[in-house]
FIMI-432899 format. One record per residue (C-alpha): y, x, z. Coordinates in nm, 2 decimals. Each point is the difference from the previous one (the first is absolute). Layout:
<rs>
R        y        x        z
R        Y        X        Z
...
</rs>
This chain:
<rs>
R        y        x        z
R    -0.86    -2.54     0.93
R     0.14    -0.35    -0.03
R     0.34    -0.05     0.16
R    -0.03    -0.28     0.26
R     0.37    -0.08     0.03
R     0.35     0.11    -0.08
R     0.23     0.13     0.27
R     0.31    -0.20     0.10
R     0.20     0.26     0.19
R     0.30     0.18    -0.16
R     0.26    -0.07    -0.26
R    -0.10    -0.08    -0.36
R     0.12     0.22    -0.28
R    -0.06     0.00    -0.38
R    -0.17     0.31    -0.13
R    -0.13     0.14    -0.33
R    -0.34     0.15    -0.03
R    -0.10     0.26    -0.26
R    -0.27    -0.23    -0.14
R     0.05    -0.17    -0.33
R    -0.20    -0.33    -0.05
R    -0.25    -0.01    -0.28
R    -0.06    -0.32    -0.20
R    -0.29    -0.08    -0.23
R     0.01    -0.22    -0.31
R    -0.38     0.00    -0.02
R    -0.29     0.03     0.25
R    -0.30     0.04    -0.23
R     0.02     0.37    -0.09
R    -0.32     0.20     0.08
R    -0.02     0.38     0.02
R    -0.33     0.16    -0.09
R    -0.09     0.32     0.18
R    -0.21     0.27    -0.18
R    -0.15     0.32     0.14
R     0.09     0.31    -0.19
R    -0.25     0.28    -0.06
R     0.16     0.31    -0.17
R    -0.19     0.32    -0.09
R     0.06     0.31    -0.21
R    -0.22     0.08    -0.29
R    -0.22     0.21     0.23
R    -0.05    -0.30     0.24
R     0.23     0.13     0.27
R     0.20    -0.28     0.16
R     0.38     0.01    -0.06
R     0.17     0.02     0.33
R     0.36     0.08    -0.10
R     0.21    -0.32     0.03
R     0.26     0.12    -0.25
R    -0.27     0.08    -0.26
R    -0.17    -0.33     0.07
R     0.31    -0.20    -0.07
R     0.05     0.19    -0.33
R    -0.35    -0.08    -0.10
R     0.03    -0.37     0.08
R     0.33    -0.02    -0.19
R    -0.15     0.17    -0.30
R    -0.30    -0.23     0.02
R     0.21    -0.31    -0.02
R     0.20     0.15    -0.29
R    -0.31     0.09    -0.20
R    -0.21    -0.31     0.07
R     0.27    -0.26     0.01
R    -0.19    -0.26    -0.20
R    -0.33     0.06     0.19
R     0.20    -0.05     0.32
R     0.15    -0.33    -0.12
R     0.35     0.15    -0.01
R     0.02    -0.04     0.38
R     0.24     0.15     0.24
R    -0.16     0.17     0.30
R     0.06     0.12     0.35
R    -0.18     0.33     0.10
R     0.00     0.16     0.35
R    -0.08     0.35    -0.14
R    -0.34     0.00     0.16
R    -0.28    -0.26    -0.04
R     0.17    -0.34    -0.04
R     0.16    -0.16    -0.30
R     0.14    -0.35    -0.02
R     0.08    -0.23    -0.29
R     0.12    -0.36    -0.04
R    -0.31    -0.18    -0.13
R    -0.33     0.17    -0.08
R    -0.12     0.23    -0.28
R    -0.26    -0.12    -0.24
R    -0.28     0.18     0.18
R    -0.08     0.07     0.36
R    -0.05     0.37    -0.08
R     0.18     0.21    -0.26
R    -0.05     0.36    -0.09
R     0.25     0.22    -0.19
R     0.04     0.36    -0.12
R     0.36     0.11     0.05
R     0.14     0.32    -0.16
R     0.31     0.16     0.16
R     0.20     0.27    -0.17
R     0.14     0.25     0.24
R     0.32     0.16    -0.13
R     0.17     0.31     0.13
R     0.30     0.20    -0.13
R    -0.05     0.34    -0.16
R     0.18     0.27     0.19
R    -0.02     0.37     0.07
R    -0.34     0.11     0.12
R    -0.34     0.04    -0.14
R     0.04    -0.26    -0.27
R     0.04     0.12    -0.36
R     0.20    -0.14    -0.29
R    -0.20     0.13    -0.29
R    -0.03    -0.22    -0.31
R     0.13    -0.30     0.21
R     0.33     0.16     0.06
R     0.19    -0.33    -0.02
R    -0.23    -0.18     0.25
R     0.17    -0.03     0.34
R    -0.27    -0.19     0.19
R    -0.36     0.05     0.09
R    -0.24    -0.30    -0.04
R    -0.32    -0.05     0.20
R    -0.21    -0.31    -0.02
R    -0.19    -0.13     0.31
R    -0.26    -0.27    -0.01
R    -0.04    -0.26     0.28
R    -0.25    -0.28     0.06
R     0.14    -0.31     0.16
R    -0.20    -0.30     0.12
R     0.16    -0.33     0.12
R    -0.23    -0.22     0.21
R     0.10    -0.35     0.12
R     0.04    -0.02     0.38
R     0.17    -0.32     0.10
R     0.27    -0.25    -0.08
R     0.31    -0.06     0.21
R     0.19    -0.33    -0.03
R     0.37     0.01     0.04
R    -0.02    -0.30     0.24
R    -0.19     0.22     0.25
R     0.33     0.11     0.15
R     0.07    -0.36     0.13
R     0.28    -0.08    -0.24
R     0.06    -0.35     0.14
R     0.17    -0.03     0.34
R    -0.24    -0.08     0.28
R    -0.31     0.12    -0.18
R    -0.21     0.27     0.18
R    -0.04     0.33    -0.19
R    -0.34     0.06    -0.16
R    -0.20     0.32     0.06
R     0.10     0.13    -0.35
R     0.37    -0.05     0.08
R     0.05     0.36     0.12
R    -0.17     0.14    -0.32
R     0.23    -0.22    -0.21
R     0.31     0.13     0.17
R    -0.14     0.36    -0.06
R    -0.03    -0.08    -0.37
R     0.36    -0.12    -0.02
R     0.12     0.31     0.17
R    -0.20     0.21    -0.24
R     0.19    -0.17    -0.28
R     0.33     0.10     0.16
R    -0.12     0.36     0.02
R    -0.12     0.00    -0.36
R     0.33    -0.14    -0.12
R     0.21     0.26     0.18
R    -0.23     0.28    -0.11
R     0.06    -0.10    -0.36
R     0.37     0.02     0.06
R    -0.04     0.37     0.11
R     0.05    -0.06     0.37
R    -0.15     0.22     0.27
R    -0.24    -0.22     0.20
R    -0.06     0.05     0.37
R    -0.24    -0.28     0.10
R     0.22    -0.31    -0.05
R     0.33     0.19    -0.02
R     0.16     0.08    -0.33
R     0.25     0.27    -0.09
R     0.17     0.00    -0.35
R     0.16     0.34     0.01
R     0.36    -0.12    -0.03
R     0.22     0.30     0.11
R     0.22    -0.25     0.19
R    -0.29    -0.05     0.23
R    -0.03     0.37     0.08
R     0.12     0.16     0.32
R    -0.03     0.38     0.04
R    -0.16     0.09     0.33
R     0.02     0.38    -0.06
R    -0.29     0.24    -0.04
R    -0.07    -0.13    -0.35
R    -0.09    -0.34     0.13
R     0.16    -0.33    -0.11
R    -0.02    -0.34     0.16
R    -0.07    -0.26    -0.26
R     0.08    -0.36     0.07
R    -0.21    -0.28    -0.15
R    -0.14    -0.34     0.09
R    -0.31    -0.13     0.16
R    -0.14    -0.30    -0.18
R    -0.32    -0.20     0.09
R    -0.13    -0.35     0.00
R    -0.09    -0.15     0.33
R    -0.18    -0.33     0.09
R     0.22    -0.21     0.23
R    -0.10    -0.20     0.30
R     0.13    -0.33    -0.15
R    -0.20     0.04    -0.32
R     0.08     0.19    -0.31
R     0.14     0.34    -0.08
R     0.32     0.20     0.05
R     0.12     0.32    -0.16
R     0.09     0.24     0.28
R     0.27     0.25    -0.10
R     0.14     0.28     0.20
R     0.18     0.33    -0.05
R    -0.22     0.31     0.01
R     0.05     0.38     0.00
R    -0.23     0.28    -0.10
R     0.05     0.38    -0.03
R    -0.01     0.17    -0.34
R     0.06     0.35    -0.12
R     0.36     0.04    -0.12
R    -0.03     0.00    -0.38
R     0.16     0.27    -0.21
R    -0.06     0.37    -0.06
R    -0.31     0.14     0.18
R     0.19     0.30     0.13
R     0.28    -0.22     0.15
R    -0.28    -0.19     0.19
R    -0.15     0.32     0.13
R     0.34     0.14     0.12
R     0.08    -0.32     0.18
R    -0.35    -0.04     0.14
R    -0.01     0.35     0.15
R     0.37    -0.01     0.10
R     0.09     0.32    -0.19
R     0.29     0.08    -0.23
R    -0.16     0.16    -0.31
R    -0.34     0.05    -0.17
R    -0.06     0.35     0.13
R    -0.01    -0.14     0.36
R    -0.27    -0.26    -0.08
R    -0.33     0.05     0.17
R    -0.23    -0.03    -0.30
R    -0.32    -0.04     0.20
R     0.15    -0.32     0.16
R     0.13    -0.10    -0.34
R    -0.34     0.02    -0.15
R    -0.14    -0.24     0.27
R     0.29    -0.23    -0.04
R     0.00    -0.03    -0.38
R    -0.37    -0.04    -0.06
R    -0.09    -0.32    -0.17
R     0.36    -0.11    -0.04
R     0.11    -0.13    -0.34
R     0.27     0.16    -0.21
R     0.17    -0.06    -0.34
R     0.07     0.30    -0.21
R     0.35     0.03    -0.15
R    -0.10     0.16    -0.33
R    -0.24    -0.27    -0.12
R     0.05    -0.29     0.25
R    -0.37    -0.01     0.09
R    -0.14    -0.09     0.34
R    -0.25     0.23     0.18
R    -0.17     0.05     0.34
R     0.06     0.33     0.18
R    -0.33     0.18     0.09
R     0.15     0.33     0.12
R     0.20     0.31    -0.10
R    -0.06     0.29    -0.24
R    -0.11     0.33     0.13
R     0.31     0.19    -0.13
R     0.36    -0.08    -0.08
R     0.09    -0.15    -0.34
R     0.11     0.34    -0.14
R    -0.34     0.16     0.10
R    -0.25    -0.29    -0.03
R    -0.18     0.07    -0.33
R    -0.24    -0.21    -0.21
R    -0.15    -0.01    -0.35
R     0.19    -0.20    -0.26
R    -0.14    -0.08    -0.34
R     0.27     0.01    -0.27
R     0.02     0.01    -0.38
R     0.18     0.29    -0.17
R     0.20    -0.02    -0.32
R    -0.32     0.01    -0.20
R    -0.13    -0.31     0.18
R    -0.26     0.22     0.16
R    -0.10    -0.09     0.36
R     0.02     0.27     0.25
R     0.00     0.03     0.38
R     0.28     0.17     0.19
R     0.05     0.07     0.37
R     0.33    -0.14     0.12
R     0.18    -0.07     0.33
R     0.11    -0.35     0.10
R     0.36     0.09    -0.04
R    -0.05     0.14    -0.35
R    -0.20    -0.31    -0.09
R     0.28    -0.24     0.09
R     0.25     0.22    -0.18
R    -0.20     0.00    -0.33
R    -0.16    -0.35     0.02
R     0.30    -0.20     0.14
R     0.29     0.23    -0.05
R     0.06    -0.01     0.38
R     0.14     0.30     0.19
R    -0.12    -0.02     0.36
R     0.26     0.09     0.25
R    -0.09     0.03     0.37
R    -0.36    -0.14    -0.03
R    -0.12     0.30    -0.20
R    -0.02     0.20     0.32
R    -0.22    -0.27     0.17
R    -0.35    -0.13    -0.04
R    -0.06    -0.29    -0.23
R    -0.14    -0.34     0.09
R    -0.36    -0.05    -0.12
R    -0.04    -0.35    -0.15
R    -0.34     0.05    -0.17
R    -0.35     0.00     0.14
R    -0.18     0.24     0.23
R    -0.15     0.20    -0.28
R     0.26    -0.08    -0.26
R     0.35     0.07     0.13
R     0.32    -0.12    -0.16
R     0.31     0.18     0.13
R     0.35    -0.14     0.01
R     0.31     0.18     0.14
R     0.16    -0.16     0.31
R     0.34    -0.06    -0.16
R    -0.16    -0.23    -0.26
R    -0.16    -0.23     0.26
R     0.13    -0.31     0.17
R    -0.17    -0.21     0.26
R    -0.05    -0.35    -0.14
R     0.14    -0.29     0.22
R    -0.19    -0.22     0.24
R    -0.25     0.25     0.14
R    -0.08    -0.08     0.36
R     0.07     0.25     0.27
R    -0.28    -0.05     0.26
R     0.06     0.30     0.23
R     0.16    -0.04     0.34
R     0.38    -0.03     0.02
R     0.20     0.23     0.22
R     0.20    -0.14     0.29
R     0.32     0.03    -0.21
R    -0.16    -0.18    -0.29
R    -0.13    -0.28     0.22
R     0.34    -0.05     0.16
R     0.17    -0.01    -0.34
R    -0.26    -0.25    -0.12
R     0.06    -0.23     0.30
R     0.38     0.02    -0.05
R    -0.01    -0.06    -0.38
R    -0.25    -0.29     0.04
R     0.22    -0.21     0.21
R     0.11    -0.32    -0.17
R     0.20    -0.30     0.11
R    -0.17    -0.34    -0.04
R     0.23    -0.11    -0.28
R    -0.08     0.33    -0.19
R    -0.37    -0.04     0.04
R     0.02    -0.37    -0.11
R     0.19     0.11    -0.32
R    -0.26     0.26    -0.09
R    -0.30    -0.22     0.06
R     0.15    -0.31    -0.18
R     0.10     0.22    -0.30
R    -0.35     0.15    -0.02
R    -0.16    -0.34    -0.02
R     0.23    -0.11    -0.28
R    -0.02     0.32    -0.20
R    -0.37     0.06     0.02
R    -0.09    -0.33    -0.17
R    -0.33    -0.03     0.18
R    -0.08    -0.35    -0.12
R     0.03     0.11    -0.37
R    -0.30     0.22     0.03
R    -0.28    -0.14    -0.23
R    -0.26    -0.01     0.28
R     0.24    -0.16     0.25
R     0.12    -0.24    -0.27
R    -0.37    -0.10    -0.06
R     0.00    -0.11     0.37
R     0.31    -0.21    -0.05
R     0.18     0.21     0.26
R     0.37    -0.05     0.04
R     0.18     0.20     0.27
R     0.32    -0.13     0.16
R     0.30     0.23    -0.03
R     0.15    -0.07     0.34
R    -0.13     0.10     0.35
R    -0.18    -0.26     0.21
R     0.23    -0.17     0.25
R    -0.13    -0.05     0.35
R     0.13    -0.12     0.34
R    -0.02     0.25     0.28
R     0.13     0.01     0.35
R     0.18     0.24     0.23
R    -0.16     0.00     0.34
R     0.21     0.01     0.31
R     0.03     0.35     0.15
R    -0.23     0.07     0.29
R     0.16     0.05     0.34
R    -0.04     0.34     0.16
R    -0.04     0.09     0.37
R     0.15     0.34     0.12
R     0.00     0.15     0.35
R     0.12    -0.21     0.30
R    -0.12    -0.31    -0.19
R     0.30     0.01    -0.24
R    -0.06    -0.21    -0.31
R     0.15     0.04    -0.34
R    -0.03    -0.17    -0.34
R     0.05     0.24    -0.30
R     0.24    -0.09    -0.28
R    -0.12     0.07    -0.35
R    -0.26     0.24     0.13
R     0.24     0.22     0.19
R     0.09     0.05     0.36
R     0.19     0.25     0.22
R    -0.14     0.14     0.32
R     0.31     0.18     0.13
R     0.02    -0.23     0.30
R    -0.37    -0.05     0.06
R    -0.27     0.20     0.18
R    -0.36     0.03    -0.12
R    -0.28    -0.22     0.12
R    -0.23     0.28     0.11
R     0.17     0.34    -0.01
R    -0.20     0.32     0.05
R     0.06     0.30     0.22
R     0.05     0.33    -0.18
R    -0.05     0.32     0.21
R    -0.07     0.32    -0.18
R     0.16     0.00    -0.35
R     0.17     0.24    -0.24
R     0.24     0.01    -0.30
R    -0.08     0.23    -0.29
R     0.23     0.06    -0.29
R    -0.12     0.13    -0.34
R     0.33     0.16    -0.10
R     0.19    -0.33    -0.03
R     0.38     0.03     0.06
R     0.02    -0.21     0.32
R     0.11     0.05     0.36
R    -0.33    -0.01     0.20
R     0.19    -0.07     0.33
R     0.18    -0.29    -0.16
R    -0.33    -0.15    -0.14
R    -0.19     0.04     0.33
R     0.29    -0.15     0.20
R     0.03    -0.30    -0.23
R    -0.37    -0.06     0.00
R    -0.01     0.00     0.38
R     0.31    -0.23     0.04
R    -0.13    -0.25    -0.25
R    -0.35     0.00     0.14
R     0.12    -0.06     0.36
R     0.22    -0.29    -0.12
R    -0.31    -0.15    -0.14
R    -0.19     0.03     0.33
R    -0.20     0.32    -0.08
R    -0.03     0.25     0.28
R     0.04     0.34    -0.17
R     0.06     0.35     0.13
R     0.20     0.27    -0.16
R    -0.20     0.19    -0.27
R    -0.19     0.30     0.12
R     0.08     0.20    -0.32
R     0.26     0.00    -0.28
R    -0.16     0.22    -0.27
R     0.17     0.12    -0.32
R    -0.22     0.13    -0.28
R     0.03     0.38    -0.05
R     0.18     0.08    -0.32
R    -0.27     0.24    -0.12
R    -0.24    -0.29    -0.04
R     0.23    -0.23    -0.21
R    -0.12     0.14    -0.33
R    -0.37    -0.02     0.08
R    -0.23    -0.29    -0.08
R     0.01    -0.32     0.20
R    -0.34     0.06     0.17
R     0.11     0.34     0.12
R     0.33    -0.14     0.12
R    -0.18    -0.26     0.21
R    -0.24     0.25     0.15
R     0.29     0.23     0.10
R     0.19    -0.29     0.15
R    -0.30    -0.09     0.22
R    -0.03     0.37     0.10
R     0.36    -0.03     0.13
R    -0.08    -0.32     0.17
R    -0.29     0.15     0.19
R     0.22     0.28     0.13
R     0.27    -0.24     0.12
R    -0.22    -0.27     0.16
R    -0.25     0.05     0.27
R    -0.13    -0.36    -0.02
R    -0.11    -0.19    -0.30
R     0.29    -0.22    -0.11
R    -0.04    -0.38    -0.01
R     0.23    -0.02    -0.29
R     0.19     0.22    -0.26
R     0.32    -0.09    -0.18
R     0.00     0.19    -0.34
R     0.32     0.05    -0.20
R    -0.08     0.06    -0.37
R     0.25     0.19    -0.23
R     0.00    -0.25    -0.29
R     0.04    -0.37    -0.01
R    -0.26    -0.07    -0.27
R    -0.29     0.17    -0.17
R    -0.07     0.23     0.29
R    -0.32     0.22    -0.03
R    -0.01     0.06     0.38
R    -0.07    -0.37     0.09
R    -0.37    -0.01    -0.09
R    -0.10     0.33     0.16
R     0.21    -0.07     0.31
R    -0.16    -0.35     0.05
R    -0.35     0.14    -0.06
R     0.06     0.28     0.26
R     0.14    -0.23     0.26
R    -0.24    -0.30    -0.03
R    -0.32     0.14    -0.13
R    -0.02     0.35     0.15
R     0.21    -0.02     0.32
R    -0.01    -0.37     0.09
R     0.38    -0.02     0.05
R     0.22    -0.29    -0.10
R     0.31     0.10    -0.20
R     0.30    -0.16    -0.15
R     0.18     0.16    -0.30
R     0.37    -0.05    -0.08
R     0.22     0.13    -0.28
R     0.34     0.14    -0.04
R     0.28    -0.25    -0.08
R     0.21    -0.25     0.19
R    -0.14    -0.02     0.36
R     0.19    -0.30     0.14
R    -0.10    -0.24     0.28
R    -0.20    -0.23    -0.24
R    -0.20     0.30    -0.12
R    -0.10     0.11     0.35
R    -0.09    -0.36     0.10
R    -0.24    -0.02    -0.30
R    -0.14     0.34     0.10
R    -0.07    -0.12     0.35
R    -0.17    -0.32    -0.12
R    -0.25     0.22    -0.19
R    -0.05     0.25     0.29
R    -0.07    -0.28     0.25
R    -0.27    -0.16    -0.21
R    -0.16     0.33    -0.09
R    -0.04     0.08     0.37
R    -0.16    -0.33     0.08
R     0.30    -0.22     0.10
R     0.10    -0.34    -0.13
R     0.34    -0.07    -0.14
R    -0.01    -0.38    -0.01
R    -0.25    -0.29    -0.05
R     0.01    -0.33    -0.18
R     0.11    -0.28     0.23
R    -0.28    -0.23    -0.12
R    -0.26     0.27     0.09
R     0.15     0.06     0.34
R    -0.01    -0.38     0.07
R    -0.35    -0.05    -0.15
R     0.14    -0.23    -0.27
R    -0.27     0.08    -0.26
R    -0.29    -0.22     0.12
R    -0.23     0.09    -0.29
R    -0.04     0.35     0.12
R     0.12    -0.01     0.36
R    -0.21    -0.28     0.14
R    -0.32     0.13    -0.15
R    -0.08     0.37     0.03
R     0.08     0.13    -0.35
R    -0.06     0.34    -0.15
R     0.24     0.07    -0.29
R    -0.11     0.26    -0.25
R     0.19     0.17    -0.29
R    -0.20     0.19    -0.26
R     0.12     0.22    -0.29
R    -0.11     0.30    -0.20
R     0.24     0.25    -0.15
R    -0.09     0.23    -0.28
R     0.11     0.34    -0.13
R     0.32     0.01    -0.20
R     0.01     0.06    -0.37
R    -0.13     0.35    -0.07
R    -0.21     0.00     0.31
R    -0.30    -0.21    -0.12
R    -0.25     0.21     0.20
R     0.18    -0.06     0.33
R    -0.20    -0.21     0.24
R     0.12    -0.36     0.05
R     0.11    -0.09     0.35
R    -0.13    -0.33     0.16
R     0.22    -0.12     0.29
R    -0.05    -0.29     0.23
R     0.23    -0.13     0.28
R    -0.12    -0.23     0.27
R     0.20    -0.20     0.25
R    -0.04     0.08     0.37
R     0.12    -0.13     0.34
R    -0.06    -0.37    -0.09
R     0.19    -0.23     0.01
R     0.25     0.24    -0.14
R     0.02     0.01    -0.38
R     0.22     0.31    -0.04
R    -0.22     0.27     0.15
R    -0.25     0.18    -0.22
R    -0.22     0.30    -0.03
R    -0.09     0.17    -0.32
R    -0.32     0.16    -0.14
R    -0.01     0.21    -0.31
R    -0.29     0.13    -0.21
R    -0.03     0.20    -0.32
R    -0.22    -0.13    -0.28
R    -0.08     0.07    -0.37
R     0.30     0.03    -0.23
R     0.12    -0.32    -0.17
R    -0.24    -0.21     0.21
R     0.17    -0.33     0.10
R    -0.27    -0.15     0.22
R    -0.01     0.14     0.36
R    -0.34     0.15     0.06
R     0.05     0.09     0.37
R     0.05    -0.34     0.16
R    -0.36     0.01     0.13
R    -0.19     0.33     0.02
R    -0.34    -0.05     0.18
R    -0.10     0.28     0.23
R    -0.31     0.21    -0.08
R    -0.17    -0.14     0.31
R     0.05    -0.36    -0.11
R     0.21    -0.10     0.29
R     0.37    -0.08    -0.06
R     0.21     0.17    -0.26
R     0.29     0.24    -0.05
R     0.20    -0.23    -0.23
R     0.36    -0.10     0.01
R    -0.06    -0.36     0.10
R    -0.20     0.10     0.31
R     0.30     0.21     0.11
R     0.23    -0.30    -0.04
R    -0.22    -0.23     0.19
R    -0.04     0.24     0.30
R     0.38     0.07     0.00
R     0.07    -0.38     0.00
R    -0.25    -0.05     0.28
R     0.14     0.28     0.22
R     0.37    -0.07    -0.05
R    -0.04    -0.38     0.04
R    -0.16     0.01     0.35
R    -0.36    -0.05    -0.12
R     0.08    -0.28    -0.24
R    -0.21    -0.01    -0.32
R     0.16    -0.13    -0.31
R    -0.09    -0.36    -0.08
R     0.15     0.02    -0.36
R     0.11     0.27    -0.24
R     0.28    -0.02    -0.25
R    -0.02     0.26    -0.28
R     0.28     0.12    -0.22
R    -0.14     0.20    -0.30
R     0.25     0.18    -0.23
R    -0.05     0.15    -0.34
R    -0.28    -0.21    -0.14
R     0.02    -0.13    -0.35
R    -0.14    -0.34    -0.11
R    -0.31     0.17    -0.15
R    -0.08     0.17     0.33
R     0.06    -0.30     0.23
R    -0.36    -0.12     0.00
R    -0.12     0.35     0.07
R     0.22     0.01     0.31
R    -0.14    -0.33     0.12
R    -0.36     0.10    -0.07
R     0.01     0.35     0.13
R     0.29     0.07     0.24
R    -0.01    -0.34     0.18
R    -0.37     0.03     0.02
R     0.03     0.33     0.18
R     0.25    -0.14     0.25
R    -0.23    -0.30     0.07
R    -0.29     0.24     0.07
R     0.21     0.19     0.26
R     0.10    -0.33     0.17
R    -0.37    -0.11     0.02
</rs>
């Protein structure tokens, strides 16, 4: 959307943006797009991206002259791009790949090829390139003031593919447009065999004023901690030695991971475990005797490595081997000879301790982030890439300088019409009462074995609440968890605590103050909140052990008051109707977002949430509506849900419209302002065409 004007309020400041301007020395470069069709010899389509890239790379090596010695960009699927066209609009090639794997203990024999250490297998592919379109570099509106053309987004995508391809050839781990080079200085151990790996996000973006910029940012991904496989398993399962490892879990965890073997420095993929330990797992081995006659002997894996590699296995002889072969052709390698290769992504869910450690380790001060980003731009030499050089691209090495402004702090209104202007985003409420304090009748304090004085806590909560204007009675119960339940699971502990509550209280409490035994990473928090809110419909506030001073209890009271329906303060401009755009014309304000399952929980339903303003002309009161939908689905599919009878619907927007109407004394909204979070550029048009269309239907 075009910006109509620039604000004048506030104090101007100079700022740096993590965008690096892109200059062009030529504008006539044209990329040609070709559709890739790739099949096996038996006509089955190749679907594996890794294999597809190997085939294309081999094709350009084998048919260099037929392909005019061109460099290329390949997305791993069906699109290939070059600067300038090939000689024909359709080209067909036969490509032969040689698959190589190391010889190791297993069902493979040595026989007369005793010196051979590798197996060779040739695979034939048929590749067809068909001309699809041409994309001029000028389509991204290189000159200031020119509107971008329809092909501009595709051109930017091609340039970003060049960045990915460049980083892949440098051995980086790629996660969309983020790159991780595996430098051990960028590693942070999170525990459990998981390491946080720092890298950079790098992508070209079209700018509003015309042209391109290179957007750089720091990025973090989780990888398996490289090193001995057994060390990873011990850390992952939080045990002390191999005999404590749960091997059923280990088999699930290790499947499809890649290792490097110490005895021959070859890389392999793990497919499973042997049936028996190394000292009992037997297989047939073809050897030559002193007379050069070939004979077959049955031998254990331990004996094989002793005779073949002069290796005496130590602890691993008592444990099952890793299988790095094929389903019907196993190849066994002892655990002590296997290391996990670096830069293997860890995609399972992190524990609460790992998440907390990640957040703590990821914090960076602005000058630190600036140094990392600027150094990455200078060291990666993006504009020396042959394909980017063909575009005449030159990337500035310094961040873009901009002028920003610091807006004046908004004035707040507390109880008794007391006004206050925050200083640097902070304010004290020790001498103020709340705007709309609640009344708290039946309530209780429960303590999950934390070392605190319950009488002191309840007394301080009451005194602080009353100073803020809240009418609060003494708690009807102070309940300490029974010691026999401390070592049980969190769900059982919560259930037993509620059993005690029911015995102590005759009436359902309005509110429960819960004291948790640990300050961080507490397993009780989730089950406790679920029990209170979802099952019992009771508001609760959790607190931790630690320093419980006056400021702590004041912050606690602010949370409690809002949770129970009170209002702590309002913006002065809202109270005095100083926002004419939304307070003179009935305005419904909507906020929409979708959250997805965390890493490792890809099958978890996504959660669509919408908040809508109520009690117009207020702009700070909202109600929320939540729906589940298909995993990883970004568009909200429940905004408008027609009833089976064809009258009305059960969608979220209808809820928001009725709530606005009821809470605003029968006033219907005359305009709607929508804030939509979490939508990428590629999805923006979908939101306009689908979600906004649903909202318009409900307003009709």
